[in-house]
C-alpha positions as a Markdown table, in Angstrom:
| # | Residue | x | y | z |
|---|---|---|---|---|
| 1 | Unk | -78.7 | -36.2 | -7.5 |
| 2 | Unk | -78.1 | -33.6 | -4.8 |
| 3 | Unk | -75.3 | -35.8 | -3.3 |
| 4 | Unk | -73.6 | -35.9 | -6.7 |
| 5 | Unk | -73.8 | -32.2 | -6.9 |
| 6 | Unk | -72.4 | -31.8 | -3.5 |
| 7 | Unk | -69.5 | -34.2 | -4.3 |
| 8 | Unk | -68.8 | -32.2 | -7.5 |
| 9 | Unk | -68.7 | -29.0 | -5.6 |
| 10 | Unk | -66.3 | -30.5 | -3.0 |
| 11 | Unk | -64.0 | -31.9 | -5.6 |
| 12 | Unk | -64.0 | -28.5 | -7.4 |
| 13 | Unk | -63.2 | -26.7 | -4.2 |
| 14 | Unk | -60.4 | -29.2 | -3.5 |
| 15 | Unk | -59.0 | -28.9 | -7.0 |
| 16 | Unk | -59.2 | -25.1 | -6.8 |
| 17 | Unk | -57.4 | -25.1 | -3.5 |
| 18 | Unk | -54.7 | -27.4 | -4.9 |
| 19 | Unk | -54.3 | -25.1 | -7.8 |
| 20 | Unk | -54.1 | -22.0 | -5.6 |
| 21 | Unk | -51.4 | -23.6 | -3.4 |
| 22 | Unk | -49.5 | -24.8 | -6.4 |
| 23 | Unk | -49.6 | -21.4 | -8.0 |
| 24 | Unk | -48.4 | -19.7 | -4.9 |
| 25 | Unk | -45.5 | -22.2 | -4.5 |
| 26 | Unk | -44.6 | -21.7 | -8.2 |
| 27 | Unk | -44.7 | -17.9 | -7.8 |
| 28 | Unk | -42.6 | -18.1 | -4.7 |
| 29 | Unk | -40.1 | -20.4 | -6.4 |
| 30 | Unk | -39.9 | -18.0 | -9.3 |
| 31 | Unk | -39.4 | -15.0 | -7.0 |
| 32 | Unk | -36.6 | -16.8 | -5.1 |
| 33 | Unk | -34.9 | -17.8 | -8.4 |
| 34 | Unk | -35.1 | -14.2 | -9.6 |
| 35 | Unk | -33.5 | -12.9 | -6.4 |
| 36 | Unk | -30.7 | -15.5 | -6.7 |
| 37 | Unk | -30.2 | -14.5 | -10.3 |
| 38 | Unk | -29.9 | -10.8 | -9.4 |
| 39 | Unk | -27.5 | -11.5 | -6.5 |
| 40 | Unk | -25.4 | -13.7 | -8.7 |
| 41 | Unk | -25.1 | -10.9 | -11.3 |
| 42 | Unk | -24.2 | -8.4 | -8.6 |
| 43 | Unk | -21.7 | -10.7 | -6.9 |
| 44 | Unk | -19.9 | -11.5 | -10.1 |
| 45 | Unk | -19.6 | -7.9 | -11.0 |
| 46 | Unk | -18.4 | -6.8 | -7.6 |
| 47 | Unk | -15.9 | -9.7 | -7.5 |
| 48 | Unk | -14.4 | -8.7 | -10.9 |
| 49 | Unk | -14.1 | -5.0 | -9.7 |
| 50 | Unk | -12.4 | -6.2 | -6.6 |
| 51 | Unk | -9.9 | -8.3 | -8.6 |
| 52 | Unk | -9.1 | -5.4 | -10.8 |
| 53 | Unk | -8.4 | -3.2 | -7.8 |
| 54 | Unk | -6.3 | -5.9 | -6.0 |
| 55 | Unk | -4.1 | -7.1 | -8.9 |
| 56 | Unk | -1.3 | -4.6 | -9.7 |
| 57 | Unk | -2.3 | -2.6 | -12.7 |
| 58 | Unk | 1.0 | -3.3 | -14.6 |
| 59 | Unk | 0.2 | -7.0 | -14.6 |
| 60 | Unk | -2.8 | -6.4 | -17.0 |
| 61 | Unk | -2.4 | -4.8 | -20.3 |
| 62 | Unk | -5.0 | -2.3 | -21.7 |
| 63 | Unk | -6.9 | -4.9 | -23.7 |
| 64 | Unk | -7.4 | -7.0 | -20.6 |
| 65 | Unk | -8.4 | -4.1 | -18.4 |
| 66 | Unk | -11.0 | -3.1 | -21.1 |
| 67 | Unk | -12.2 | -6.7 | -21.3 |
| 68 | Unk | -12.7 | -7.0 | -17.6 |
| 69 | Unk | -14.3 | -3.5 | -17.2 |
| 70 | Unk | -16.7 | -4.4 | -20.0 |
| 71 | Unk | -17.6 | -7.6 | -18.3 |
| 72 | Unk | -18.5 | -5.7 | -15.1 |
| 73 | Unk | -20.6 | -3.2 | -17.1 |
| 74 | Unk | -22.5 | -6.1 | -18.8 |
| 75 | Unk | -23.2 | -7.8 | -15.5 |
| 76 | Unk | -24.5 | -4.7 | -13.8 |
| 77 | Unk | -26.5 | -3.8 | -17.0 |
| 78 | Unk | -28.2 | -7.3 | -16.9 |
| 79 | Unk | -28.9 | -6.8 | -13.2 |
| 80 | Unk | -30.5 | -3.4 | -13.8 |
| 81 | Unk | -32.6 | -4.5 | -16.7 |
| 82 | Unk | -33.9 | -7.5 | -14.6 |
| 83 | Unk | -34.8 | -5.2 | -11.7 |
| 84 | Unk | -34.3 | -1.4 | -12.1 |
| 85 | Unk | -32.9 | -0.1 | -8.8 |
| 86 | Unk | -31.2 | 3.1 | -7.8 |
| 87 | Unk | -28.3 | 1.3 | -6.1 |
| 88 | Unk | -27.7 | -0.9 | -9.1 |
| 89 | Unk | -27.9 | 2.1 | -11.4 |
| 90 | Unk | -25.1 | 3.8 | -9.3 |
| 91 | Unk | -22.9 | 0.7 | -9.6 |
| 92 | Unk | -23.6 | 0.6 | -13.3 |
| 93 | Unk | -22.5 | 4.2 | -13.7 |
| 94 | Unk | -19.3 | 3.6 | -11.7 |
| 95 | Unk | -18.6 | 0.6 | -13.9 |
| 96 | Unk | -19.0 | 2.6 | -17.1 |
| 97 | Unk | -16.6 | 5.2 | -15.7 |
| 98 | Unk | -14.1 | 2.4 | -15.0 |
| 99 | Unk | -14.5 | 1.2 | -18.6 |
| 100 | Unk | -13.9 | 4.7 | -19.9 |
| 101 | Unk | -10.8 | 5.1 | -17.8 |
| 102 | Unk | -9.4 | 1.8 | -19.0 |
| 103 | Unk | -10.1 | 2.8 | -22.6 |
| 104 | Unk | -8.4 | 6.1 | -22.3 |
| 105 | Unk | -5.4 | 5.1 | -20.2 |
| 106 | Unk | -3.0 | 2.9 | -22.1 |
| 107 | Unk | -0.1 | 3.2 | -19.6 |
| 108 | Unk | -0.3 | 2.6 | -15.9 |
| 109 | Unk | 2.1 | 3.1 | -13.1 |
| 110 | Unk | 4.1 | 0.0 | -12.0 |
| 111 | Unk | 4.1 | -0.7 | -8.3 |
| 112 | Unk | 6.0 | -3.9 | -7.7 |
| 113 | Unk | 5.1 | -6.6 | -5.2 |
| 114 | Unk | 7.7 | -6.5 | -2.4 |
| 115 | Unk | 6.6 | -9.0 | 0.2 |
| 116 | Unk | 5.5 | -12.6 | 0.3 |
| 117 | Unk | 2.0 | -11.9 | 1.9 |
| 118 | Unk | 1.1 | -9.5 | -0.8 |
| 119 | Unk | 2.5 | -11.9 | -3.4 |
| 120 | Unk | 0.2 | -14.7 | -2.1 |
| 121 | Unk | -2.8 | -12.4 | -2.3 |
| 122 | Unk | -2.0 | -11.3 | -5.8 |
| 123 | Unk | -1.4 | -14.9 | -7.0 |
| 124 | Unk | -4.7 | -16.0 | -5.5 |
| 125 | Unk | -6.5 | -13.2 | -7.4 |
| 126 | Unk | -4.7 | -14.1 | -10.6 |
| 127 | Unk | -6.0 | -17.6 | -10.3 |
| 128 | Unk | -9.6 | -16.2 | -10.0 |
| 129 | Unk | -9.0 | -14.1 | -13.1 |
| 130 | Unk | -7.6 | -17.2 | -14.9 |
| 131 | Unk | -10.9 | -19.0 | -14.0 |
| 132 | Unk | -13.0 | -16.1 | -15.3 |
| 133 | Unk | -11.3 | -16.0 | -18.6 |
| 134 | Unk | -11.6 | -19.7 | -19.0 |
| 135 | Unk | -15.3 | -19.6 | -18.3 |
| 136 | Unk | -15.8 | -16.7 | -20.8 |
| 137 | Unk | -14.1 | -18.8 | -23.4 |
| 138 | Unk | -16.2 | -21.9 | -22.6 |
| 139 | Unk | -19.3 | -19.8 | -22.9 |
| 140 | Unk | -18.0 | -18.6 | -26.3 |
| 141 | Unk | -18.0 | -15.0 | -25.2 |
| 142 | Unk | -14.4 | -14.5 | -26.3 |
| 143 | Unk | -12.3 | -16.0 | -29.1 |
| 144 | Unk | -9.7 | -18.7 | -28.7 |
| 145 | Unk | -6.9 | -16.3 | -29.7 |
| 146 | Unk | -8.1 | -13.7 | -27.1 |
| 147 | Unk | -8.5 | -16.3 | -24.4 |
| 148 | Unk | -5.0 | -17.7 | -25.1 |
| 149 | Unk | -3.5 | -14.2 | -25.0 |
| 150 | Unk | -5.2 | -13.3 | -21.7 |
| 151 | Unk | -4.2 | -16.6 | -20.1 |
| 152 | Unk | -0.6 | -16.2 | -21.2 |
| 153 | Unk | -0.6 | -12.8 | -19.7 |
| 154 | Unk | -1.9 | -14.1 | -16.4 |
| 155 | Unk | 0.7 | -16.9 | -16.2 |
| 156 | Unk | 3.4 | -14.3 | -16.8 |
| 157 | Unk | 2.0 | -12.1 | -14.1 |
| 158 | Unk | 2.0 | -15.1 | -11.7 |
| 159 | Unk | 5.7 | -15.6 | -12.3 |
| 160 | Unk | 6.3 | -11.8 | -12.1 |
| 161 | Unk | 5.1 | -11.8 | -8.5 |
| 162 | Unk | 7.9 | -14.1 | -7.5 |
| 163 | Unk | 10.5 | -12.2 | -9.5 |
| 164 | Unk | 9.4 | -8.9 | -7.9 |
| 165 | Unk | 9.6 | -10.3 | -4.4 |
| 166 | Unk | 13.2 | -11.6 | -5.0 |
| 167 | Unk | 14.3 | -8.4 | -6.6 |
| 168 | Unk | 13.0 | -6.4 | -3.7 |
| 169 | Unk | 14.8 | -8.7 | -1.2 |
| 170 | Unk | 18.0 | -8.4 | -3.3 |
| 171 | Unk | 17.8 | -4.6 | -3.2 |
| 172 | Unk | 17.2 | -4.6 | 0.5 |
| 173 | Unk | 20.2 | -6.9 | 1.0 |
| 174 | Unk | 22.3 | -4.6 | -1.1 |
| 175 | Unk | 21.4 | -1.6 | 1.0 |
| 176 | Unk | 22.4 | -3.5 | 4.1 |
| 177 | Unk | 25.7 | -4.4 | 2.4 |
| 178 | Unk | 24.9 | -8.1 | 2.5 |
| 179 | Unk | 26.3 | -8.8 | -1.0 |
| 180 | Unk | 26.2 | -12.6 | -0.8 |
| 181 | Unk | 22.5 | -12.6 | 0.2 |
| 182 | Unk | 21.7 | -10.1 | -2.5 |
| 183 | Unk | 23.5 | -12.3 | -5.1 |
| 184 | Unk | 21.5 | -15.4 | -3.9 |
| 185 | Unk | 18.2 | -13.5 | -4.4 |
| 186 | Unk | 19.2 | -12.4 | -7.9 |
| 187 | Unk | 20.2 | -15.9 | -8.8 |
| 188 | Unk | 16.7 | -16.9 | -7.9 |
| 189 | Unk | 15.4 | -14.1 | -10.1 |
| 190 | Unk | 17.5 | -15.5 | -13.0 |
| 191 | Unk | 16.1 | -19.0 | -12.3 |
| 192 | Unk | 12.5 | -17.9 | -12.4 |
| 193 | Unk | 13.1 | -15.9 | -15.6 |
| 194 | Unk | 14.9 | -18.7 | -17.2 |
| 195 | Unk | 12.0 | -21.2 | -16.6 |
| 196 | Unk | 9.6 | -18.8 | -18.3 |
| 197 | Unk | 11.7 | -17.4 | -21.1 |
| 198 | Unk | 10.5 | -19.5 | -24.0 |
| 199 | Unk | 9.5 | -16.4 | -26.0 |
| 200 | Unk | 12.7 | -14.5 | -25.0 |
| 201 | Unk | 10.8 | -11.9 | -22.9 |
| 202 | Unk | 13.4 | -12.1 | -20.1 |
| 203 | Unk | 16.6 | -12.4 | -22.1 |
| 204 | Unk | 17.9 | -8.9 | -21.6 |
| 205 | Unk | 16.9 | -8.9 | -17.9 |
| 206 | Unk | 18.7 | -12.2 | -17.3 |
| 207 | Unk | 21.9 | -10.9 | -18.8 |
| 208 | Unk | 21.8 | -7.7 | -16.8 |
| 209 | Unk | 21.0 | -9.6 | -13.6 |
| 210 | Unk | 23.9 | -12.0 | -14.2 |
| 211 | Unk | 26.3 | -9.1 | -14.5 |
| 212 | Unk | 25.0 | -7.7 | -11.3 |
| 213 | Unk | 25.4 | -11.1 | -9.6 |
| 214 | Unk | 29.1 | -11.2 | -10.7 |
| 215 | Unk | 29.6 | -7.8 | -9.3 |
| 216 | Unk | 28.0 | -8.7 | -6.0 |
| 217 | Unk | 30.0 | -11.9 | -5.6 |
| 218 | Unk | 33.2 | -10.1 | -6.3 |
| 219 | Unk | 32.2 | -7.5 | -3.6 |
| 220 | Unk | 31.3 | -10.4 | -1.2 |
| 221 | Unk | 34.7 | -12.0 | -1.7 |
| 222 | Unk | 36.5 | -8.8 | -0.9 |
| 223 | Unk | 34.2 | -8.3 | 2.1 |
| 224 | Unk | 34.9 | -11.7 | 3.4 |
| 225 | Unk | 38.6 | -11.3 | 2.9 |
| 226 | Unk | 38.5 | -8.0 | 4.8 |
| 227 | Unk | 36.6 | -9.6 | 7.7 |
| 228 | Unk | 39.1 | -12.5 | 7.9 |
| 229 | Unk | 41.9 | -9.9 | 8.1 |
| 230 | Unk | 40.0 | -8.1 | 10.9 |
| 231 | Unk | 39.2 | -11.4 | 12.7 |
| 232 | Unk | 35.4 | -11.1 | 12.3 |
| 233 | Unk | 33.2 | -14.2 | 12.1 |
| 234 | Unk | 30.7 | -14.9 | 9.4 |
| 235 | Unk | 28.4 | -17.0 | 11.5 |
| 236 | Unk | 25.6 | -14.4 | 11.5 |
| 237 | Unk | 25.6 | -14.3 | 7.7 |
| 238 | Unk | 25.5 | -18.1 | 7.4 |
| 239 | Unk | 22.5 | -18.2 | 9.8 |
| 240 | Unk | 20.7 | -15.6 | 7.8 |
| 241 | Unk | 21.2 | -17.5 | 4.6 |
| 242 | Unk | 20.0 | -20.8 | 6.1 |
| 243 | Unk | 16.9 | -19.0 | 7.6 |
| 244 | Unk | 16.1 | -17.4 | 4.2 |
| 245 | Unk | 16.3 | -20.7 | 2.3 |
| 246 | Unk | 14.1 | -22.4 | 4.9 |
| 247 | Unk | 11.4 | -19.7 | 4.8 |
| 248 | Unk | 11.4 | -19.8 | 1.0 |
| 249 | Unk | 11.0 | -23.6 | 0.9 |
| 250 | Unk | 8.0 | -23.3 | 3.3 |
| 251 | Unk | 6.4 | -20.6 | 1.1 |
| 252 | Unk | 6.9 | -22.6 | -2.1 |
| 253 | Unk | 5.2 | -25.6 | -0.6 |
| 254 | Unk | 2.0 | -23.6 | -0.2 |
| 255 | Unk | 2.0 | -22.2 | -3.8 |
| 256 | Unk | 0.1 | -24.3 | -6.3 |
| 257 | Unk | -0.9 | -22.7 | -9.7 |
| 258 | Unk | -3.8 | -24.3 | -11.5 |
């Protein structure tokens, strides 16, 4: 009888030990999952804030800026409620101020993109915003109409980066009195606008740009005629045009919009 009791005690201790180990492992797993959840909320909120700072403000209308700001507030709010922390509380307060600013300020200053490197960074960030909006729709946090409006806005902004780079290059060429190069840049502006003018958003700009191209080509013809009379060579201009086309082709090969 004593051996049975001893065996029972041993089994009880073994089962108790297994239970303790299992409980500790479950508690540790829960703790790690909680930490990952908190980090995920914080990372998502900070990433959205970064995108809002890096994408030129005039690419996003007030409704979209409010939507993104509110998303940031909600993420930090969830993080704070899951684990109250002074640092998170500060982030939450900053997010609320950002939302208030977006709500009050309907108009924002327009600072165009003027170089390819900046354009590439902006386009990459626009893709991330596109993904965020798509996920929000899939999770049924925004309506179909709202999602479509935001996605259309982002696609237009993606095109606008190219247009602004070409316009900047055209203005630079004009200042340097390189009329033919300027006209080529503006023709590219017209081409990009034409490919995305289904709603007629670019019609007036296309017409105005075409008039400017005509003026520049007329000036270029006069300039070439004067150079011929003066015996100057146009080799340098030709080389610049060829280099410009080659650089643009290389840039476009790297650009893929999801």
